[in-house]
N, C-alpha and C positions, 0 to 999 in steps of 0.2 A: 573128169578130164581136166588136164591142166596144160597150159601152153606157156612156153618160156619167153620172156621178154628180156633177152640178155641174161638167161638163167645161169650161164656159166659164171663162176666167181670172177669179179673184176676188182681191181684195186681202187681204193678211195682216191679222190683227187688231191688229198693232202696227206701229210704224215700223221696218220691217226694216232699212233702212239704219242707223238709230240702234242697233239691236240688234247688228248685225255690227260696227259701230264699237266698241261696248261690249266685245264679245268680243275683238276684235283688240287693243284698246288697254289694257283693264283686267282682263280675265279670263284670257285665254291668253297664253303667253309669245311666241307667234309663229304664223304660218300653218302651220308644219310639223305642228302638233298635229292637223290635219284627219285624218291617217292613223291616229294613235292613237285618235281618237274613232270612226272607222269600224271599226277592228279591235275596239275595245271593244264597239261595238254588235253586231258579228257574233258575238263571243264570248258576249254576254248572250243573244242570240237562240238560239244553239245550246244553251246551258245550259238555257234555258226549254223547248226542245223535248225535251231529255233528261229533264227533270224531269216534264213532263206526259205524255210518251209512253213513258217508261221505255226510251228508245233510247240506253243508255249506250255511250260510245265512238263514237257516230255524229256526223258533221259535221266540216267543215273550212272554212277561209277561203281563197279564191283571189283573188289580186291580179293585175290586168293593167295594168302601167304604160303610160304614153304611149310610143309609138314613132314613128319617122319615117313609117311607113306608116299608123299608127292614132293620131290625135290625141286619142282618148277614153280617159280613165282609168276603170277598172271594178274594183269589189270585190264579190265574190259570197260569200254564206254559206249554209250548209245549216241555217239556224235555223228557228224556229217560223213565221216569216212574218207578214204583216199582211193583214187584209181591209179592205173599204171603210169599215166603221164605225170600225175602229181607226185607219185613215188620217185620218179626220175628227177623231177624238179626239186624234190626234197633233198635228194643226194647232192644236187648242185648247190643248194642252199647250205647244207652241212659243209660242203667243200669250201664255201666262201667264209664260213664262220670263224675260222681260226684267226684271221688277221683283222677283220673289220667288225663283224657283228659282235663277237664275244668281247673284244677289248674296248670298243668305242661306243657302240650303239645299243639302246634298248631294243628289244625284239618286237617290232611293231607289226609285222605280218605273221599270220597264223602258221605258215609253213616254216618261217624262220624260227618261231618259238618251238614248234614241234621238233625241228631238226636239232637244235641246240639241247633241248630237254632230253631227247633220245640219246644224245652222246653221253649225258651224265650217267646212263646206265652202265657204260663201260667201266665205271669206277667200282662196280660190284660184280660184274659178270664179264666173261670173255666172248659171249655170243648173245645177240639180241635177235629175237624173231618178232616181226610185226605182221599180223594178218588184218586186212582192212577191206571194207566194201562200202561203196557209195550206193545210194538208192538206184535201182534199175541198171546196175552194172555188175560185172563179175568181181569176185573177191581177188585181192592181190596179196601175195606173200613176199615180204622183204626179210632177208637174213643178212645181218652184218657181223663180222668177226673182228675181234681185237687185233688179229694178225694183219688187218688192213684191207680186207676184201669184203665184197657184198654181192648179193644176187637178188634179182626180182623175178617173180613168177606169177603169171595170171592163172588163177584157179578156176577155169571154166567148168561150170556144172557143179561146183562144190557149194553146198549150202552154208551160208554164213550170214548172220544178222547184220543189218546196217550198223556201222560203227567200227571200232578199232580194238584189237586185242594185242597187248604187248606181253611177251613171254621171255623169261630168262632164267638161267640156272646160275645162282650166285656162286662165286668162288668160295672155297671152304673158309677163308679168313673173313669173309663178309656175309656168311650165311645168317648170322644173328640178325642183321639188318632186314632180312626178308622173312623172318619168323613172325608168328602171330603177335607176340608181346610187343616187339619193337615196331612192327607195322602199325598196330593200334595206337601206340604212343605217338609215333611220328605223324600219322594221319590226323589225329586229334589236335596235335600241336599246330600243324600247318593249315588244316582245312575244316575245322569244326564249324566255322561260320559261313561256309559256302552254301549257297541256295541249292546247289545241285546235291541230291542225296549221295552220300558216300557209305557204301555197305561193305563190311569185311566178313568174309566167310569164317564161321566158327567150327568147333569140333563136332557139333551136333548135326551139321549139314545145313544149318540156316545161316542167317546173316545178322550182324550187329551194326546198328547205325551209330555214327559218331557225331552227327550234325546237332548243332545247338543254335537257338535263335540269337542273333546279334543284339542282345538287349542294350548294350552300351551305345548302339547307334540309333536307338529309338528317340522320339521327340514328343513334346507336348504332354497331354494327359496320359497317354499310354505309358510314357516313360515314368511318370509319377506313380502310377499304379504298380510298377515293378521295381520300386526303389530297393526292396529287400534283395532282389537278384543282383542289382547293381552293386550293392554293398558287398555281396559275396564275391563278385568278380574283383572288386577293389581289394578285399582281404586276401584273395589268392595272389594278386599282383604284388601287394606291398608286404605281405606277411603279417599285417595287423589291420584292424578295422579302420577305414579312412575317417578322417575328421569330418569330411563332407564330400559330396559329389557335385560336379559342375558340368552342365551340358555344353558341348563344344560344337561349333558349326562354322564351316568355311565354304559358303555357296560357290565361290569362284572355281573351286576344284571338286565340288561334290563331296566334301569331306565332313563326316559326322562322327561324333564320339563322346567320350566322357573323360573329364579330368578328375582324378582322385586326390584330395588334399591330404598330404602326409600328416599322420598323427605324431610324428617325431621329427626332430631336426636332422637332416641328412649330414653325414660326415663332410668336413670341409673339402676333401679331395674327391668326393663322389660326383659322378657324372650322371646326368639324366638318362633314363632308360624307358622310352615310350614304345608301346606296341603299335605297329602300323600294319593294317590289312588293306589290300587293294583288291576290290571286287570280292571281298570275303576271304581272300587268301593271304596268309601271313607273309609279309615281306621283310619286316625288321622288328624284332622284339626288344632291341636295345637302341632305338633311334635317339640321337642326341640333338637333332636339329629340328624336331617337329614343333616344339613350343619355344617362345622367346627365352633367351638366356636368363632373364630375370624371374621366370616362373619356376625357380628351383624347388618350390614347395609343393609341386604337383607332379603326378605321373599320369600319362594319358594313354587311352586305348582308342584308336580311330579306325574307321573304314573309309576308303576313298575311291572315287571313280576317275579322278583327274590327276592324281599324283603319279609320277612315272618311276617305276622300279629300274634299277640298273640291270645290266646284262645278267648278273648272277641272281637277280631277284632277292637279294639279301640286304639291300639298302635302297635309299631313294636318290634319284638324280638331283643334285643341288642346282636347280634352275629357278627361273622366275616364279614358276608355279609353287614351288616349295616356299619361297620367300613370302609370296602373297598369303599362302595358307598359314604360315607362322604368324603373320601379323593379324589375320582374321581370328585365329584361335586364341590370341592374347586378349582380345576384347572381352569375351565372356569372363575371363579370370579377373580382369580389372573390375568389371561390373559386379562380380561376386563379392569382392572386397568392399566396394562401396555399399552394396546391399546389406552386407553383414553389419557395417558400421551404423546404418540407419535403422535396420529392422531387428537385428540379432546381436546387440552389443556384447553379450556374454560369450557368444561363439567367436566373435571377432577377438575379444580379449584373450580367449584360449588360443586362438590361432597366432596372435602376436606373441604371446608368452612362449609358444613352442618355437617360433621361427624368428624371434626378435633380432638375433645377430645377423642373419642373412638379410632381413628386411632393412636393418640399419645400413648395411653395406650398399644396398640399392639406393636408399635415400641419400647417402653421402655422395654418391657419384653418378646417379642416373637422373638427369634433368627431367625426363618424361614422367617418371614415376614419383619423384619426390613430392610434387604438390598434393597428390591424393593419398600418399602413404604416411607422410610425416606426422600428421595430427594424431594418429592412433598409436604411435610409439611412445614409450615412457622413458624417463631419465631419473637418475637419483638426484635429489635436491636436499638442501639442509633442512627443509620442512617435510622430508619424506619423499617416497617415490610418487611421481605424478605423470600423467600423460602430457605430451607437448601441447595438445589442444588446451588443457587446463592451465598449463604454465603461461601460455601467451594470452590467455583470456584474463588472467589475474594481474599481469604486469607486462608492460610494453618494453621496458628496459631490462634486459636479462643479463645477469652477471654469471660468469663461469670460471672455473679453474682449469688449468691445462693438465693437472696431475691429480691422482687420487690422494697422494700425500698432502698436497696443499689443501685439498678439500677437507680432509680429516682434521687438519690443524685449525681451520677457521669455522667449521660447521657449527661448533657449539655456541658461537657468539653472533651468528648471523640472525637478524630479526626474522621472525616467521613470516611477516607480511611481505618481505622482499628476499626470498630464498636465493641461494647461490647454487648453480648446477655443477655437478661433478662431471667435468669433461675429460676425465682421465681414462675412462674405459674406451675400448676400441670403438671407433666411429663416432662416439658421442660428441667429442669436441668438433669434429667436422660438421656434424648435423647442426649443432648450436650456431656455428659460424654461418650456416646457410639460411638460418631463420629469417633474417631481414629480406631475403629474396623470395621467401615463400609466404610470409605473412605481412600484410600492409601495416606500417607504423611501428614495427618491431625493430629494436636496436639491441646490440650485444656488446658486452665489455668483458675483457679478460681481467680477472682479479689478481693483483699482485700482493704478496704478503706485506711488503713494505707499506703500500698504500693502506692496507687493512689496519696495520698497526697505527699509522698516522691518523686514521679516522676515529680511533678510540679516544674517549675523553680523558684528559689529564686531570688528576686530583686537584681539589681546590687549593688556591694560593695559601690559605691559612695553614695547610698541613705540608706545604712544599718542602720545608726543611726536614721534617720527619721522613717524608718519602725519599728525599735525596740520600739521607743517611742509610735507609733500608736498601736502596739500590746499590750503594757502594759496598755495604757489608756483604750482600748476597752475590754481587758480581765478583768480588774478590774470592769468595768461597768457591765459586763455580768456574773460575778462570782456567783451571787445569782441564776443564772439559770443553773449552772454547765456547762458553755460554756467557752472554751478558744478560743482566736482569733489568727490566723496565717495568714501571708501575703505571697501570691505567685503570680507569673505572669503566666497567661494562656489565651488561646483563647476559646471562643470569648470574646472580650473586653466588649461587652454589658452586660455580666453577672457580676454583682458587687460583689456577694458573694455566696459561697456554704455552705450549712449546711451538715456536715459529722458526722455521728454517727454510731458506729459499733453495732453489735447485743446486746452487754451488755448494752449499753446506751439505745437502743430502748426497750429492755425488762424492764429496769428500768422505762422508761416513761409509758409503758403499766401497770406496777404494780401500779404506782402512780395514773394513771387514774382509774384503777379498785378499788383502795382504796377509791377514792372519792365517788364512787357510790355504794360501797358494804355496807352490813349490818354491824352493830357494831362488831359482832363476826368476820366476815371475814376481816373487816378493821383492827382489832387488829392483826390477823394472818399475814396479808400482811405487816403491820408496823414492826412486829418482824423480818420477812424475810428480809425486806429492811435494818433494823438495823444490822442484822447478815452479810449481804453481804457488807454493808459499813465497818464493823469492819474488815472483811477479806481483803477488799481492802486497808484499812489503814495499815494493817500488811505488805502488799506488797509495801507500799508507792506509790500506784498507783491507785488512785480513778478514775474510768472510767469517762471521760468527752467527751461531743460532741465538735466538732471543727467548728468554723465559719471561713471559708477560704476566706479572702478578696482578690480581684483581683487587683493587683497593676497597671494593664493596663486599669482599668476602671477610667474615669475622676472623678466620684463621690468620689472614695476612695482617690484620690489625693487631692481633695478639702477638704475632712474631715481631712486628715492628716495635712493640713496646717491651719485648723481652730483653733482659740483660744477662740471661744465662746463655753463655756462648755455646755450651754443649748442646742444649736443647735447640737453639737457633740453627746451629750447623746441621745437626742430624735432620731436623724437620725440613729445612730448605733442600737438602739433598733428596729427601723422600718426595718433596713436591716436584723437584726436577724430574725424577724417574717416573712419577705418576703422570706428569704432563706428557712425557714421551710415550708412555703406554696409551694414554688417551688419544694421542695422535696416530696410534697404530704403527709406531716406528720401532724397529728392532733394537733391543738393548745389546750393547757391546759388552766385552769382558769387564771393562772398567765400571760401566753402569750396573751390571749384575753384582759385582763385588761391593759397590757402594750401597746398593739396596740391602744386601745381607748385613753389612757392617752397621748401617744406620738402624735397622730393625733390632739388631742385637744390642746396640748401645741404648736405644730407647727402653728396651726391656730391662736392662740393668739399672738404668736411671730410675725407672718406676719401682723396681724392687728395693733399691737403696732408700728411696723416699718412704 
C-alpha cells in the first residue's frame, strides 16, 4: 500500500531549467560531477546515521552503472534516510538554492547538501527518482522532472532497507557518464580515499571496491614504513619520481598530507597544482592557494577536516582558515630545507641545482626566506663556482660586476684569494647586493673596469720610454677599431693582453652589429643615433674607446716592443687584439673577422718567404 503526500505533480518553487543551466554553466565544471555529488550525499547520510545511532563502521555505498540490459543508473547508501517531512523540507531547500546557497554559501546543513547535489543529476537525466526510508518509518518516494514538476509518495507497507536509493535514466548524449568504465574512473578519482566503502557492480554480479588507504595523510613511524607507497603516489602526481617527500600538518584545520619535491624545475609560467581532499573526498586537484607562493618546488596532496569547500565542491573558500593552513604547511618545507643542509648536504645540493633559478628569485625579493636560503645558493666567481656560504667565509669584502661581459674581461687577472663575483646573471647581482643585510660584517663593492685598469701596476720607470713607444705604435695601428693600447704589469704572465670595454663601448658595438643586419629604415635610425652619441662625446672631448691592456710581464709583448719589422708588429698586434676579444667572449664584427683572416694569411706568407 502507498499513500500520497501531495502525490500529484507539483511545480518546483524555482525555474528549474534556469537553475540547472546555472549549475552546468557557472557552478560545476561539467556533468561528470553528478557522481561526486551523489557519493558525497551518501557519505554524509552514513556519517549522520553513525553519529545519531552510534553505529560506527556501519554503512556502504553501492553503485549500479548502466548496462546494455539495464538502462537505469542506481546509487544506494545505508545512511540515515529521509521521511516525508524531510522530503518536503528538502524541496524547500532546493527552492532556495538558486539565489543564495548555490552562489554564495558553502552547504553547511545536510539537507542543503543533499538538495543541491541532487539537482546536479539533471545535467545527465530528465527524471530523478529517490526512494528513502528512516528507521522505524515508512519509505518515501520522490520523483522530480526536468520539466519543473515533482511528486512525493509515502510507500506504506513497502519493504525497503534503511537508507536512500537514487535512480535515473541518463539522456542518450550523457549515457557514457553512467556506464561502468566512466563510473569506475570518476568514483576512483573523487572518492578512493573515503573511509566509507564504495562498491561498483560488475558484469559477474559481484562488486568491485575502489577504496584506497590515504597513505599520504599518515604520520610518524607508520608513515616511514610506507615510504614506497608515498613515492608511487608522488610519481603518479608528478609524472616522475619525486626528489623527496615531506610530511605536512596544519593542526588548526585538521589538515594532514604530503609534499612531493619536484625532481625538475617547473616552467616559469607554470602554476602550482595541489590535490585537496576534505573528509576523504576530492575537492580540488589543481589548487593554487594551498601552499605558500614561495613553495614552487613542491606539489602537495592533503586531506582536511577544517577547510571549507565552495558551493561547487571544486575549490576551497579563501577564508582565514585557508590562510592559517597555508602558513602552517609552509613550516615543514622550511624545516626540510634546513634539515637537508645540516644532515644531507648532497641531497640539498641536488635540490639547489635543480631549482636554483627559482630559489634565487625568492632570495632576491623575499625577506622572510632570504636568511635561511641564501647560504646554500652558488654564484660564479673568478676562482670558480662556489656557494655563498663559502664566499662570505673566505672574504668579508666582496667585489662583483654588474654584467657578464665585464666579468669575463677581468676574470683572468683577479687574484684567486680575492675573487670577483659575476653579478650579470639573473638575480645574482640583486643577491650580492643583499649580502650585507644577511651576513654580519660583509660589505660589497661594484667593480668598474676603469678602476680595475688603474689598479694594475705600471711598468718600471727604467723601461718607461720603451713602453710609451710601444703604446703609441700599437694605438695608432688599432685606431680604426676605436681601441687604445695601454701597458701594465699583471699576473698571470701567460695572459698577453686584455680587452677592456665599458658599457658605453659595448652598447656601441651592439648598435653597430644591429645596424648591419637591420632593414634600411632601422639602419638609418641607428646610424643617426650613433652620430648623435658621437657628437655628444666630442663635445665632452671624450669619445668612449675600448682599451687593449698589454701585459709587460708576457714574453711576447717584450719581443714585439723590440721588433723593428713593421709587418710582423702590425699583424701580431692585430692578432693579439682579436685574441683578447675572443678571450673576453665578445662577438667579432665583420672588420675583426676580416682582420683575423688577413693577419693569419700574412703571417703564413712571411713564414714561407723566410
